[in-house]
VEXDREN-2710 file (C-alpha; in Angstrom, 1 decimal):
% VEXDREN-2710
k/r/px/py/pz
1/MET/-77.6/-60.6/-19.5
2/THR/-78.3/-57.6/-21.1
3/ARG/-81.1/-58.0/-22.4
4/LEU/-82.7/-54.4/-24.1
5/PHE/-80.1/-53.8/-27.3
6/ASN/-80.0/-52.4/-30.8
7/ASP/-77.1/-52.8/-32.6
8/PRO/-74.2/-53.5/-29.5
9/ASP/-71.6/-50.9/-31.2
10/ASP/-74.0/-48.2/-31.1
11/PHE/-75.1/-49.3/-27.7
12/ALA/-73.1/-46.2/-25.6
13/THR/-73.8/-43.6/-27.7
14/GLU/-77.8/-44.3/-28.0
15/MET/-77.5/-44.7/-24.2
16/THR/-75.5/-41.6/-23.2
17/SER/-79.0/-39.5/-25.8
18/GLY/-81.3/-41.3/-23.8
19/LEU/-79.5/-40.5/-20.8
20/ALA/-79.2/-36.8/-21.8
21/ALA/-82.7/-36.7/-23.1
22/ALA/-84.1/-37.3/-19.5
23/SER/-81.6/-35.5/-17.5
24/ALA/-81.8/-32.1/-19.6
25/ARG/-82.3/-30.3/-16.2
26/TRP/-78.6/-31.5/-15.4
27/LEU/-77.1/-32.4/-18.5
28/ARG/-76.1/-32.0/-22.3
29/ALA/-74.0/-34.2/-24.7
30/VAL/-71.4/-32.6/-26.3
31/PRO/-69.2/-35.0/-28.8
32/GLY/-67.8/-37.7/-26.3
33/GLY/-69.7/-37.6/-23.1
34/VAL/-72.1/-34.9/-21.5
35/VAL/-71.6/-31.3/-19.4
36/ARG/-73.9/-29.5/-17.0
37/SER/-77.0/-27.9/-18.5
38/THR/-76.3/-25.4/-15.8
39/GLU/-73.5/-23.0/-15.1
40/ALA/-72.1/-20.9/-11.2
41/ASP/-72.9/-17.5/-11.4
42/GLU/-69.7/-16.7/-10.9
43/PRO/-67.0/-19.2/-12.5
44/THR/-65.2/-21.9/-11.3
45/VAL/-62.5/-24.7/-11.6
46/SER/-64.0/-27.1/-13.7
47/LEU/-64.7/-31.0/-12.3
48/VAL/-64.4/-33.4/-15.5
49/VAL/-64.3/-36.6/-14.8
50/GLY/-65.0/-40.1/-16.4
51/GLY/-63.9/-43.8/-17.8
52/GLY/-65.7/-46.2/-19.7
53/SER/-69.6/-46.7/-20.8
54/GLY/-71.8/-49.8/-18.3
55/HIS/-70.9/-48.0/-15.1
56/TYR/-74.2/-45.4/-14.6
57/PRO/-74.2/-43.4/-12.3
58/ALA/-70.3/-43.1/-12.7
59/PHE/-70.1/-41.4/-14.6
60/ALA/-72.5/-39.2/-16.4
61/GLY/-75.0/-39.2/-13.3
62/LEU/-72.2/-37.8/-11.3
63/VAL/-72.9/-34.2/-13.9
64/GLY/-74.6/-31.1/-11.9
65/PRO/-74.1/-28.6/-9.1
66/GLY/-72.1/-29.6/-6.6
67/LEU/-70.2/-31.8/-8.3
68/ALA/-68.6/-33.3/-12.0
69/HIS/-69.2/-30.6/-14.6
70/GLY/-68.3/-33.1/-17.1
71/ALA/-68.2/-36.4/-18.1
72/ALA/-66.5/-38.1/-20.9
73/MET/-68.1/-41.6/-21.7
74/GLY/-66.1/-44.0/-23.4
75/ASN/-67.2/-47.1/-25.1
76/LEU/-68.5/-49.9/-22.7
77/PHE/-65.9/-50.8/-20.6
78/ALA/-63.3/-49.0/-22.4
79/SER/-61.8/-45.4/-21.5
80/PRO/-63.0/-42.4/-23.7
81/SER/-60.5/-41.3/-26.8
82/THR/-57.8/-38.3/-25.6
83/ARG/-60.2/-36.7/-28.3
84/GLN/-63.4/-37.7/-26.4
85/VAL/-61.7/-36.4/-22.9
86/HIS/-60.4/-32.8/-24.7
87/ALA/-63.8/-32.6/-26.7
88/VAL/-65.4/-32.6/-22.5
89/ALA/-62.7/-31.0/-20.8
90/ALA/-63.2/-27.6/-23.3
91/ALA/-66.4/-28.0/-23.2
92/ALA/-66.2/-27.4/-19.5
93/ASP/-63.8/-25.3/-19.0
94/ARG/-64.8/-21.6/-17.4
95/GLY/-61.7/-20.2/-16.9
96/ARG/-60.1/-21.0/-13.8
97/GLY/-58.3/-24.1/-14.8
98/VAL/-59.7/-28.2/-15.3
99/LEU/-58.9/-31.1/-12.9
100/MET/-59.6/-34.3/-14.3
101/SER/-60.0/-37.7/-12.0
102/TYR/-61.0/-41.2/-13.2
103/GLY/-60.4/-45.0/-12.1
104/ASN/-56.5/-45.9/-12.3
105/TYR/-56.5/-47.8/-15.6
106/ALA/-54.2/-47.8/-18.1
107/GLY/-56.5/-47.1/-21.2
108/ASP/-57.9/-44.1/-19.0
109/VAL/-54.5/-42.7/-17.8
110/LEU/-53.1/-42.7/-21.6
111/ASN/-56.1/-41.3/-23.0
112/PHE/-56.6/-38.6/-19.9
113/ASP/-52.7/-37.6/-20.3
114/ALA/-52.5/-37.4/-23.9
115/ALA/-55.6/-34.8/-23.8
116/GLN/-54.5/-32.5/-20.4
117/ALA/-50.9/-32.4/-23.3
118/ARG/-53.4/-30.9/-25.2
119/LEU/-55.3/-28.6/-22.7
120/ARG/-52.3/-27.2/-21.4
121/ASP/-50.7/-26.5/-24.8
122/ALA/-54.2/-24.4/-25.7
123/GLY/-53.5/-22.3/-22.2
124/VAL/-55.6/-24.1/-19.8
125/ASP/-54.4/-25.1/-16.4
126/CYS/-54.7/-28.7/-15.8
127/ARG/-54.3/-31.2/-13.1
128/THR/-54.9/-34.6/-12.5
129/VAL/-55.8/-36.5/-9.4
130/VAL/-56.2/-40.8/-10.4
131/VAL/-58.2/-42.9/-7.9
132/THR/-56.3/-45.6/-7.1
133/ASP/-58.6/-46.8/-3.8
134/ASP/-58.9/-50.9/-4.4
135/VAL/-56.9/-52.9/-1.5
136/SER/-57.2/-55.7/-3.8
137/SER/-55.5/-55.1/-6.7
138/ALA/-52.2/-54.1/-5.5
139/ALA/-49.8/-54.1/-2.5
140/ASP/-48.3/-51.0/-3.8
141/PRO/-51.6/-47.9/-3.3
142/ALA/-50.1/-46.0/-6.2
143/LEU/-50.9/-48.2/-8.5
144/ARG/-54.2/-49.7/-7.3
145/ARG/-57.3/-49.3/-9.7
146/GLY/-59.8/-47.0/-9.1
147/ILE/-63.5/-48.8/-8.3
148/ALA/-66.5/-47.5/-6.6
149/GLY/-64.2/-44.7/-4.1
150/ASP/-64.5/-42.9/-7.5
151/LEU/-67.6/-41.3/-5.7
152/CYS/-65.7/-39.7/-2.7
153/VAL/-63.2/-38.5/-4.4
154/PHE/-65.3/-36.9/-7.4
155/LYS/-67.9/-35.6/-4.3
156/VAL/-65.0/-34.3/-2.3
157/ALA/-63.6/-32.3/-5.3
158/GLY/-66.8/-31.6/-6.8
159/ALA/-68.1/-29.5/-3.9
160/ALA/-64.3/-27.3/-3.2
161/CYS/-64.9/-26.3/-6.6
162/GLU/-68.9/-24.7/-5.5
163/ALA/-67.3/-23.4/-2.9
164/GLY/-64.5/-21.3/-4.8
165/HIS/-61.5/-23.1/-4.0
166/ASP/-58.4/-22.4/-7.0
167/LEU/-57.3/-25.3/-8.2
168/ASP/-54.0/-26.6/-6.0
169/GLY/-56.5/-26.0/-3.6
170/VAL/-59.0/-28.2/-5.4
171/GLU/-56.5/-30.7/-6.2
172/ARG/-55.1/-30.6/-2.2
173/VAL/-58.7/-31.7/-1.3
174/ALA/-58.9/-34.8/-4.2
175/ARG/-55.7/-36.3/-3.1
176/LEU/-56.7/-36.0/0.4
177/ALA/-59.7/-37.2/-0.4
178/ASN/-58.1/-40.5/-2.2
179/GLU/-55.7/-40.9/0.5
180/ARG/-58.2/-41.8/2.6
181/THR/-60.1/-44.0/0.7
182/ARG/-60.4/-47.4/0.7
183/SER/-62.8/-49.9/-1.3
184/LEU/-63.6/-53.7/-1.4
185/GLY/-65.3/-56.0/-3.8
186/VAL/-67.1/-59.1/-4.4
187/ALA/-68.7/-61.2/-7.0
188/PHE/-71.5/-64.1/-7.3
189/ASP/-71.3/-64.1/-11.1
190/GLY/-70.0/-61.7/-14.0
191/CYS/-71.6/-59.9/-16.4
192/THR/-72.3/-59.9/-20.0
193/LEU/-72.2/-57.1/-22.9
194/PRO/-74.7/-55.8/-24.9
195/GLY/-74.4/-58.9/-27.9
196/ALA/-72.3/-61.2/-26.1
197/GLY/-73.7/-64.8/-25.7
198/SER/-71.8/-65.3/-21.9
199/PRO/-70.6/-63.6/-19.1
200/LEU/-66.9/-61.9/-19.0
201/PHE/-66.5/-64.0/-16.1
202/THR/-68.3/-66.7/-14.2
203/VAL/-68.4/-68.0/-10.8
204/PRO/-69.2/-71.4/-9.6
205/ASP/-72.3/-72.2/-8.3
206/GLY/-71.6/-71.7/-4.4
207/ARG/-68.0/-69.6/-5.0
208/MET/-67.7/-65.9/-4.7
209/ALA/-65.0/-63.9/-6.5
210/VAL/-62.7/-61.4/-3.8
211/GLY/-60.9/-58.9/-5.3
212/LEU/-62.9/-58.1/-9.0
213/GLY/-62.6/-55.0/-10.2
214/ILE/-65.5/-53.5/-12.4
215/HIS/-64.9/-54.2/-16.1
216/GLY/-65.3/-58.1/-16.0
217/GLU/-61.9/-58.6/-14.4
218/PRO/-62.0/-62.3/-12.3
219/GLY/-61.7/-61.8/-8.6
220/ILE/-58.3/-61.8/-6.9
221/ASP/-59.3/-65.0/-4.7
222/GLU/-62.4/-67.4/-4.1
223/THR/-64.2/-69.0/-0.8
224/ASP/-68.0/-70.2/-0.2
225/VAL/-70.9/-67.6/-0.8
226/PRO/-71.2/-66.3/3.2
227/THR/-74.2/-65.3/4.9
228/ALA/-74.7/-61.7/4.9
229/ALA/-73.4/-61.4/8.0
230/GLY/-70.6/-63.0/6.4
231/LEU/-69.6/-60.8/3.6
232/ALA/-70.4/-57.2/6.3
233/GLU/-67.4/-59.1/8.3
234/LEU/-65.3/-60.3/5.4
235/LEU/-65.3/-56.4/3.7
236/VAL/-65.0/-54.7/6.8
237/ARG/-62.0/-56.8/8.4
238/GLY/-60.5/-56.3/5.3
239/LEU/-61.1/-51.9/5.1
240/LEU/-59.8/-52.2/8.2
241/ALA/-56.5/-53.7/7.7
242/GLU/-55.7/-50.5/5.5
243/ARG/-56.5/-47.8/7.9
244/PRO/-54.4/-45.0/6.0
245/ALA/-51.9/-42.9/7.7
246/GLY/-53.3/-39.9/10.1
247/ALA/-57.3/-41.5/9.5
248/GLY/-59.5/-40.4/12.9
249/ASP/-61.9/-42.7/13.8
250/ARG/-64.8/-41.1/11.7
251/VAL/-65.7/-43.3/8.4
252/VAL/-68.2/-42.9/5.6
253/PRO/-69.9/-45.7/4.5
254/ILE/-70.3/-46.5/1.2
255/LEU/-72.5/-50.3/0.3
256/ASN/-72.3/-50.1/-3.4
257/GLY/-74.1/-52.8/-5.1
258/LEU/-72.6/-54.1/-9.0
259/GLY/-75.8/-54.4/-11.0
260/SER/-77.8/-57.4/-10.2
261/VAL/-78.2/-57.5/-6.2
262/LYS/-81.0/-56.1/-4.8
263/TYR/-81.1/-53.2/-2.4
264/GLU/-83.2/-55.0/-0.1
265/GLU/-79.8/-57.3/0.4
266/LEU/-77.8/-54.2/0.7
267/TYR/-79.9/-53.5/3.4
268/VAL/-79.6/-56.3/4.9
269/VAL/-75.6/-56.6/4.6
270/TYR/-75.2/-52.9/5.7
271/GLY/-77.2/-53.7/8.7
272/ALA/-74.2/-55.8/10.3
273/VAL/-71.4/-53.6/8.0
274/HIS/-72.4/-50.8/10.6
275/ARG/-72.9/-52.5/13.5
276/LEU/-69.6/-54.0/13.1
277/LEU/-67.5/-50.6/12.2
278/GLY/-69.2/-49.1/15.4
279/GLU/-67.6/-52.3/17.5
280/ALA/-64.8/-51.0/16.2
281/GLY/-64.8/-48.1/17.4
282/LEU/-65.6/-46.3/14.3
283/THR/-68.3/-43.3/14.3
284/VAL/-69.9/-44.1/11.2
285/VAL/-70.7/-40.3/9.4
286/ASP/-73.6/-40.3/6.3
287/PRO/-73.7/-43.3/5.2
288/GLU/-74.7/-44.6/1.7
289/VAL/-75.8/-47.8/0.6
290/GLY/-77.6/-48.6/-3.3
291/GLU/-75.2/-48.6/-6.7
292/PHE/-72.7/-45.5/-7.4
293/CYS/-70.5/-47.5/-10.1
294/THR/-71.9/-50.7/-11.4
295/SER/-70.4/-53.0/-14.1
296/PHE/-73.8/-54.0/-16.2
297/ASP/-75.4/-56.4/-14.8
298/MET/-72.6/-58.0/-13.0
299/ALA/-74.0/-59.9/-9.2
300/GLY/-72.0/-58.2/-6.9
301/ALA/-70.7/-55.4/-4.1
302/SER/-68.5/-53.5/-3.2
303/LEU/-67.7/-51.3/0.0
304/THR/-65.5/-48.6/0.5
305/LEU/-64.7/-46.2/3.5
306/LEU/-63.4/-43.2/3.3
307/TRP/-62.0/-42.0/6.7
308/LEU/-63.1/-38.9/8.4
309/ASP/-60.5/-36.6/11.0
310/ASP/-61.3/-37.2/15.0
311/ALA/-63.5/-33.7/14.6
312/PRO/-65.6/-32.1/11.8
313/GLY/-63.2/-31.3/9.3
314/GLU/-62.6/-30.3/6.0
315/LEU/-63.7/-33.9/4.8
316/GLU/-66.9/-34.2/6.3
317/ARG/-68.5/-30.9/5.4
318/LEU/-67.0/-31.5/1.7
319/TRP/-68.5/-35.1/1.4
320/THR/-71.8/-33.4/3.2
321/ALA/-71.9/-29.9/1.2
322/PRO/-74.6/-29.7/-1.0
323/CYS/-75.1/-31.1/-4.9
324/ASP/-77.8/-32.2/-7.7
325/THR/-77.1/-34.3/-10.4
326/PRO/-79.6/-37.3/-12.2
327/ALA/-78.0/-40.0/-9.2
328/PHE/-76.4/-38.4/-6.7
329/ARG/-78.3/-35.6/-4.9
330/ARG/-78.5/-34.3/-1.1
331/GLY/-79.7/-30.4/0.0
332/ALA/-80.0/-27.4/-2.2
333/VAL/-77.6/-25.7/-4.5
334/ALA/-77.6/-22.4/-5.1
335/GLY/-76.6/-19.9/-7.2
336/HIS/-77.1/-22.1/-11.0
337/HIS/-78.5/-20.6/-14.2
338/GLY/-79.6/-22.9/-17.2
339/THR/-77.7/-22.2/-20.2
340/ALA/-78.2/-22.8/-24.0
341/ALA/-76.3/-25.4/-25.6
342/PRO/-73.7/-23.5/-28.4
343/GLN/-74.0/-24.1/-32.0
344/ASP/-72.0/-26.7/-32.7
345/THR/-70.6/-25.6/-36.2
346/THR/-68.3/-27.5/-37.2
347/ALA/-70.5/-30.8/-36.5
348/GLY/-70.7/-32.7/-40.1
349/ALA/-68.0/-31.1/-41.4
350/PRO/-65.6/-32.6/-43.3
351/VAL/-61.8/-33.4/-42.2
352/ALA/-59.6/-31.4/-44.5
353/VAL/-57.5/-33.4/-46.6
354/THR/-53.4/-33.3/-47.8
355/GLU/-53.3/-33.6/-51.0
356/GLY/-50.5/-36.1/-52.0
357/SER/-48.1/-36.9/-54.6
358/PRO/-49.7/-39.4/-57.0
359/GLY/-47.6/-42.1/-55.9
360/SER/-48.4/-41.2/-52.4
361/ARG/-51.8/-41.4/-53.8
362/ALA/-51.3/-44.5/-55.5
363/CYS/-50.0/-46.0/-51.3
364/GLY/-52.6/-44.2/-49.6
365/ALA/-55.0/-46.2/-51.7
366/ARG/-52.9/-49.7/-51.2
367/VAL/-53.1/-48.7/-47.2
368/ALA/-57.1/-48.0/-47.2
369/ALA/-57.0/-51.7/-48.9
370/ALA/-55.1/-52.9/-46.4
371/PHE/-57.3/-51.6/-43.6
372/GLY/-60.4/-53.2/-44.9
373/ALA/-58.3/-56.6/-44.9
374/VAL/-57.9/-55.7/-41.6
375/ALA/-60.5/-55.3/-40.5
376/ALA/-62.1/-58.4/-41.7
377/VAL/-59.8/-60.1/-40.2
378/LEU/-60.1/-58.5/-36.8
379/ASP/-63.7/-59.0/-37.5
380/ALA/-63.3/-63.1/-38.0
381/GLU/-60.8/-63.0/-34.7
382/ALA/-62.4/-60.8/-32.3
383/ASP/-64.1/-63.2/-30.3
384/ARG/-61.1/-65.2/-30.1
385/LEU/-59.3/-62.6/-29.4
386/GLY/-61.7/-61.6/-26.5
387/ARG/-60.9/-65.7/-24.8
388/LEU/-57.5/-64.7/-25.0
389/ASP/-58.1/-61.4/-22.7
390/ARG/-60.8/-62.6/-21.0
391/VAL/-58.2/-64.8/-19.0
392/ALA/-56.4/-62.5/-17.0
393/GLY/-58.2/-59.8/-17.9
394/ASP/-61.7/-57.9/-18.8
395/GLY/-62.2/-59.6/-22.4
396/ASP/-62.5/-56.7/-24.5
397/HIS/-59.7/-56.6/-26.6
398/GLY/-61.2/-58.4/-29.4
399/ILE/-64.5/-55.8/-29.4
400/GLY/-62.0/-53.0/-29.4
401/MET/-59.6/-54.1/-32.1
402/GLN/-63.0/-54.9/-33.8
403/ARG/-64.5/-50.8/-33.1
404/GLY/-61.3/-49.4/-34.3
405/GLY/-60.3/-52.1/-37.4
406/ARG/-64.1/-51.0/-38.6
407/ALA/-63.9/-47.3/-38.0
408/ALA/-59.7/-47.0/-39.5
409/ARG/-61.6/-49.2/-42.6
410/GLU/-63.6/-46.1/-43.1
411/ALA/-61.6/-43.4/-42.1
412/ALA/-59.1/-44.2/-44.9
413/ALA/-61.1/-45.3/-47.1
414/GLU/-62.5/-41.7/-47.3
415/ALA/-59.2/-40.4/-47.4
416/ALA/-57.8/-42.6/-50.3
417/ALA/-60.9/-41.4/-52.2
418/ARG/-60.0/-37.4/-51.5
419/GLY/-57.0/-38.2/-53.2
420/ALA/-54.9/-38.4/-50.0
421/GLY/-51.0/-39.5/-49.9
422/ALA/-50.1/-42.7/-47.9
423/GLY/-49.3/-40.8/-44.2
424/THR/-52.6/-38.5/-43.9
425/VAL/-54.4/-41.9/-45.6
426/LEU/-53.0/-43.5/-42.0
427/ARG/-53.0/-40.7/-39.7
428/HIS/-57.2/-39.9/-40.0
429/ALA/-57.0/-44.2/-39.9
430/ALA/-55.4/-43.0/-36.5
431/ASP/-57.1/-41.1/-35.2
432/ALA/-60.4/-43.5/-36.4
433/TRP/-59.3/-45.7/-34.4
434/GLY/-58.3/-44.4/-31.4
435/ASP/-61.3/-42.4/-31.2
436/ARG/-63.8/-45.3/-31.7
437/ALA/-61.5/-48.4/-30.0
438/GLY/-60.7/-46.2/-27.0
439/GLY/-59.3/-48.6/-24.7
440/THR/-55.1/-48.9/-24.0
441/SER/-55.1/-50.7/-27.4
442/GLY/-57.1/-47.8/-29.1
443/ALA/-54.5/-45.2/-27.2
444/ILE/-51.1/-47.4/-28.5
445/TRP/-52.4/-48.5/-32.0
446/ALA/-53.4/-44.8/-32.6
447/ALA/-50.0/-43.5/-32.0
448/LEU/-48.9/-46.5/-33.7
449/LEU/-50.1/-45.6/-37.0
450/ASP/-50.1/-41.5/-36.6
451/ALA/-46.1/-42.5/-36.3
452/LEU/-46.1/-44.7/-39.2
453/GLY/-47.8/-41.5/-41.5
454/SER/-45.6/-39.3/-39.7
455/ALA/-42.9/-40.6/-41.0
456/LEU/-44.4/-41.9/-44.5
457/GLY/-45.5/-38.9/-45.8
458/ASP/-47.2/-37.7/-48.4
459/THR/-44.3/-37.3/-51.3
460/GLY/-43.3/-39.8/-53.6
461/THR/-43.1/-43.3/-53.1
462/PRO/-42.0/-44.6/-49.9
463/ASP/-38.6/-47.6/-50.5
464/ALA/-38.4/-50.5/-48.7
465/ALA/-35.5/-48.5/-46.2
466/ALA/-38.6/-45.8/-46.0
467/VAL/-40.2/-48.4/-44.4
468/ALA/-38.1/-49.6/-42.2
469/ALA/-37.2/-46.5/-40.7
470/ALA/-41.9/-45.3/-40.1
471/VAL/-41.7/-49.5/-38.2
472/ARG/-38.9/-47.6/-35.6
473/ALA/-41.0/-44.8/-35.1
474/ALA/-43.5/-46.6/-34.4
475/GLU/-42.2/-48.8/-32.4
476/LEU/-40.9/-45.1/-30.3
477/ALA/-44.1/-44.2/-30.7
478/VAL/-45.7/-46.8/-28.6
479/ALA/-43.1/-47.2/-26.2
480/ALA/-43.8/-43.6/-25.8
481/ALA/-47.3/-44.0/-25.3
482/GLY/-47.2/-47.3/-23.2
483/GLY/-44.4/-47.6/-21.4
484/ALA/-44.1/-51.4/-22.3
485/ALA/-40.6/-53.1/-22.6
486/VAL/-40.2/-56.5/-24.0
487/GLY/-41.4/-58.8/-21.4
488/ASP/-43.5/-56.7/-20.5
489/LYS/-46.5/-59.0/-21.7
490/THR/-47.9/-56.5/-24.5
491/MET/-48.1/-55.9/-28.1
492/VAL/-44.6/-54.6/-27.9
493/ASP/-42.9/-58.6/-27.5
494/ALA/-44.4/-59.0/-31.0
495/LEU/-44.2/-55.3/-32.3
496/ASP/-40.0/-55.7/-31.6
497/PRO/-38.8/-58.5/-32.9
498/PHE/-41.0/-57.3/-36.4
499/ALA/-39.4/-54.3/-36.4
500/THR/-35.6/-55.7/-36.0
501/VAL/-36.6/-58.4/-38.6
502/LEU/-38.0/-55.9/-41.0
503/ASP/-34.0/-54.0/-40.7
504/GLU/-32.3/-56.5/-41.0
505/ARG/-33.7/-57.9/-43.8
506/VAL/-34.3/-54.3/-45.3
507/GLY/-31.1/-54.0/-44.5
508/ALA/-29.3/-56.6/-46.8
509/GLY/-31.3/-55.6/-49.7
510/GLU/-34.0/-58.2/-49.5
511/ASP/-37.4/-57.0/-51.6
512/LEU/-39.7/-55.6/-48.6
513/THR/-42.8/-57.8/-49.5
514/VAL/-39.6/-61.1/-48.7
515/ALA/-38.6/-59.0/-45.4
516/TRP/-42.2/-57.7/-44.2
517/ALA/-43.2/-61.6/-44.5
518/ALA/-40.5/-62.7/-42.6
519/ALA/-40.8/-60.2/-40.1
520/ALA/-44.5/-61.1/-40.0
521/ASP/-43.1/-64.8/-39.1
522/ALA/-41.2/-63.3/-36.4
523/ALA/-44.1/-61.5/-35.1
524/GLY/-46.2/-64.4/-34.8
525/ARG/-43.6/-66.0/-32.4
526/GLY/-42.8/-63.1/-30.8
527/ALA/-47.4/-63.3/-30.3
528/GLU/-47.0/-67.0/-29.3
529/ASP/-43.8/-67.1/-27.0
530/THR/-46.1/-64.5/-24.3
531/ALA/-47.7/-67.3/-23.4
532/ARG/-44.4/-67.9/-21.3
533/LEU/-45.1/-64.5/-19.7
534/THR/-46.1/-63.8/-16.8
535/ALA/-48.4/-60.1/-17.1
536/ARG/-46.2/-56.8/-15.4
537/LEU/-48.4/-54.3/-17.2
538/GLY/-52.5/-53.3/-17.3
539/ARG/-55.7/-54.7/-16.2
540/ALA/-53.9/-58.5/-16.4
541/ARG/-51.5/-57.2/-14.0
542/ALA/-53.6/-58.2/-11.0
543/HIS/-54.0/-61.9/-12.4
544/GLY/-50.4/-61.9/-13.6
545/GLU/-49.8/-66.0/-13.3
546/ARG/-53.3/-66.6/-14.2
547/SER/-52.3/-65.1/-17.1
548/VAL/-48.8/-67.9/-17.8
549/GLY/-49.8/-70.0/-20.1
550/THR/-52.2/-67.9/-22.5
551/PRO/-50.6/-65.5/-25.5
552/ASP/-50.9/-61.7/-24.7
553/PRO/-54.2/-60.6/-27.3
554/GLY/-52.3/-57.5/-27.7
555/ALA/-49.2/-59.5/-28.9
556/VAL/-51.9/-61.8/-31.2
557/SER/-53.9/-59.3/-32.4
558/PHE/-50.8/-56.8/-33.6
559/ALA/-48.9/-60.5/-35.6
560/LEU/-52.8/-60.5/-37.6
561/VAL/-52.6/-57.0/-38.2
562/VAL/-48.6/-56.8/-39.8
563/ARG/-49.7/-60.4/-41.9
564/THR/-52.8/-59.4/-43.1
565/ALA/-50.9/-55.9/-44.5
566/GLY/-47.7/-57.4/-45.9
567/GLU/-50.2/-58.1/-48.8
568/TYR/-51.0/-54.5/-49.6
569/LEU/-47.0/-53.0/-49.3
570/CYS/-46.9/-50.0/-51.4
END
């Protein structure tokens, strides 16, 4: 378990502060994460990586010359928000374009894609290479998640930046590295987040989970704990079966500890890995053994193979090129100098508020009160939502909703106190929710609340028809952001009946309070009905059959929110 922390909600922030203080030679903190504290003498393409905290040295420990230029750092096991990714990328950009790279998880994709769009709107050439190395997570390589193979893609891309490649060239070699990288992981026990009383999942004594992720997701399969040689055979056999097309007979093996497996144990396993690769006719090139992408205190390990060409070529040169970061170093990187951190003149400045009409200000105060009640409900239900999410996901939905609800409560109260109308109160709450919650749910709720606020505006008191239309706009925003449809076992399965019933009841002339209550009941039934569905999206997709019989936590939390908010209608 994680023993050393203050307030669990502040863990990621305090960890980042401590890392920056201890690693000032390589990096400095910026809003949303860290960037290099040095610059190349000649500007290069900037590589921005990132993901949730809890995986050190991924991602911040890989920032420095020859590797990443910046790392966006989300909360524990939650993707960084759009605002965080954009802030880090903007700080890292040196005018030659930005390549973003991260593991293939729904929340990361949503937030990094949105940040990329903002950068492009500002005239920055920004591209993305998503890492998909985990062979256990999906049959289709494009749907696989990213685990310790992140290091291969980041290292190759960072070396290409250092060598002066243009953005097209950096993107090309990063994609090639991803296509040539395969990983497989196992766990003997789950991890425990700061302040949590139990691990996100458990493995029975004497058993081993096979095909796990790095966010506390349970394994795809389970087997007896083997010997070190038996584990090496399982990992090597699984990866040799996934040999990439066009790969040569030279491989880079990376044996990665996930948090609490000792280095000595890893070296015992690696001895067998090395022998088995040789027996398979492969030439081992520059292997790595250690911790490169962890999962807090998870007891487990993963093996990654980066497949090179038959003769030393481009990938090999980039993999073995010098780099200098807090957690990964080789050789000496020349041509860099320290930089002073720019003065942040916006720190602590209040966010502008659009003053609403008298009617809209009164409605805004009601909206702020609703967020207060919603935050209290999410606090009370966080453990239950986490248990629901733990069945097929990573168990952090309750924590994420709790953080988002609290942040929205504070932002809404501040905006309302400054005379904001209903629309501005909702939009401020949206920004705060997305920024603090992170992850998929943070991005989805930010999109929902922003659409509601934009539709309602800051003039007049919205009538029932305006509220129903705003809810429909929010539904469209959620569909556009997440791509989910009815039947996918997501929040949409509660949102769609809510919007439909509200439309119908308001159209029939019912009072908004009555119509909303009926719609909230429909949302609750929709959430309950997700228990019979198989998850088809997100982290739960890999455990779809396991999710049958348990309602979707996102649908359940949506139903809780709309039922609570119904008591505070304008």
